[in-house]
C-alpha positions, 0 to 999 in steps of 0.5 A, a space after each residue: 518492499 512489504 506492502 499492507 493491503 489496501 483494500 479494507 477487510 471490511 470490503 472483503 467481508 461484504 464481497 463474501 457475505 459474512 455477518 459483520 459482528 462474527 467476522 470481527 469476533 462479536 456475538 451475542 443473543 442479539 446476534 447469536 451464532 446459529 450453527 455449530 460450525 458458523 463460528 466467529 473468525 479469529 484473528 489467527 489460524 491458530 486461534 481455531 481449528 483448520 480455519 483461516 483468520 483474519 491475518 490469513 486473509 490480509 496476507 491473501 489480499 496482500 498477495 493478490 495486490 502484489 500480483 496485480 501491481 507486478 503484471 499491471 506495472 502500477 497500482 490499482 490505488 495510490 501507494 508511497 514507493 522507494 525504488 532503486 533503478 540503475 542509471 541509464 547509459 548510452 548504448 555504446 558503454 564506451 560513451 559516458 556523460 560529464 554532466 546530466 544532460 541527454 542526447 536531446 539536450 534535456 535532463 536525462 530520464 529515468 523509468 520507474 518500475 511503477 507507472 501512473 505517477 502522482 507525486 514525487 516525495 515521501 509520505 508525511 503523516 502529521 498528527 492532529 489529535 486524539 478524539 472521542 468516538 460516539 457510538 450509535 444504532 443507525 438501523 434500530 436493531 438494538 446494537 451500536 453499528 455505526 461511530 461517529 468523531 468530530 475535530 475542528 481543524 484547519 485542514 480543508 481536503 478530506 482525502 488528507 484525513 486518515 484515521 488510526 488506532 491511538 498509541 495506547 491501543 497499538 500493540 507493543 508500542 508500535 508506530 503509527 502505519 497502515 497496519 493500524 489504520 482504521 477503514 473504510 470511513 466517511 470524511 466530511 469537512 463543513 465550516 473547520 469541522 471534520 466529520 468522521 463515520 464508520 462501522 462501529 465493529 471496526 473499533 474492537 481493541 486490537 488487544 482483545 484479539 490476541 489470546 491463546 483462545 480468545 473469548 467471543 466478544 460481546 457487542 454491547 460491551 462498551 470496553 470491548 471497543 476503543 473510546 478514542 481514535 488518532 486523526 492525522 493529515 497525510 501529505 507528500 513531502 517534497 522539500 527533504 534536503 537530506 539523503 534519508 528525506 529528499 525526493 531522490 537520492 543518486 548513487 555511486 559506487 566507491 572508486 580507487 582514490 583520484 587525488 588529480 581530480 577529487 581527494 578521497 572523500 572530499 567531493 563536495 555534496 557527495 556523503 559516503 556511508 560509512 563517513 570519509 569511506 569513498 575509497 572503501 569498496 564496500 561504501 556507497 556515495 550519495 548525493 541528494 537529489 530532486 526529480 520531476 516528472 516527464 511522463 506520470 502515466 508512463 513513469 518516466 521522471 527526471 532526477 538530478 542532484 540538487 541544492 536548496 537556497 536557504 534564503 529563498 527556499 528555491 531549489 537548483 540543479 547542480 552539476 554531479 560532484 564526480 567525474 562520472 555518472 551515478 550507477 543507480 538512482 533512488 526515487 520516492 514517489 506516490 503512484 497508482 490510480 486515484 481515489 475516489 472522492 470518498 477516499 476509497 478505491 474504485 468499485 470494480 477494483 474492490 471486486 477484482 482484488 476481493 475474488 483474486 484474494 479469495 483464490 489465493 487463500 489456502 483454506 476456508 474460514 470457519 462460516 459454512 453458510 452462504 459466506 463460504 459458498 461465496 468464497 468456495 465458488 472463487 476458490 474453486 480449481 477450474 483445471 480440475 479434472 472431476 472422476 467418474 462420479 465427479 462434474 466436469 468442467 470446460 474451460 479454454 487452454 486460453 483462460 487456464 494459461 494466465 500469470 495469475 493461476 487456475 482457480 476460478 478468482 484467478 480467471 476472473 481477475 486475469 479476464 478482467 485486467 488483462 487489457 489493462 496493462 500499459 505496454 512500452 513500445 520504442 519507436 526507431 527513426 
């Protein structure tokens, strides 16, 4: 599962104290580069000598978030996930179910690899419109620092609104996705009008960053910035009726042909990939399923093969159209801790992710003043044993022996989250 980091680069910049214009590749006489080593940050490491770029910072954020999720077994923010897990069996493998009923009389429960389940279904992005942006100088320093855009819409929930670069500004005809999301932004809805505000330096045209030796961009040149942004509504699609769109999919390995029960490839409700290949050892049998949430916090759901009545729109569980239980189940869901009312991740998690990402960053960026001092602080390896003329540090072995690493950012993150993991226990009665 490849994840685009949720924490925006803009938050990392703020925590590390970078000049916003220099961080986003902008400078002129009003925001000059004041030292030989404090240059603007490039998009990629190869565009500058021995310096990390924004892509490397993004990769460090992605690594930090992945490591946190692996340890905690939940995301500190909502994320759409698709997971394939084994179908639960009885302890005695000589026993198996003919139908989807567990020993307690309820449907069989399946535990997902992530906890804090918010909804079952897939991400659905509905295009609303491309809207013009208006730059402004909110702090009166002579430089545009804010953009505003408005859109009339029937959407009433600000948390459903997401903003992206338009199709003409995305590189190589890329589809809309999290790589092209513009964040953080402030979104308010009043009287049917959506108002979007954000920092203007986030709107540099992506193509401007792609040169072999990209020029320093002038923040006073309007052509360096996009003039429109794409506004979408993001919701959870729960009514998918195919194996590609449904909430869940039951999966069977193929079996030797059993004419006494089901002619090969003819079991109703189970489709094979490739088609009509139920006796092919390399094929997979699939059935559309729905899934209810039994325990959201601990990630326990109850998937069942289901069909939808086209007249009433009501779903109903049906028995497996096979003589045995599924081998696996794929579930599509939204998991993670909820966002704040402004659509952003909780402040404490922003700090944890940013400092852990700083520790994960393989090299320093080009700045060499206050910003790099902050970055170096969280990159410093506390396991280092200095020489005769070097500083020595005393730290407990328990702090160094943590699952993240020995840099200061690793230890800080570990101390913050070590008691936040949700443990699953078994009760024997």
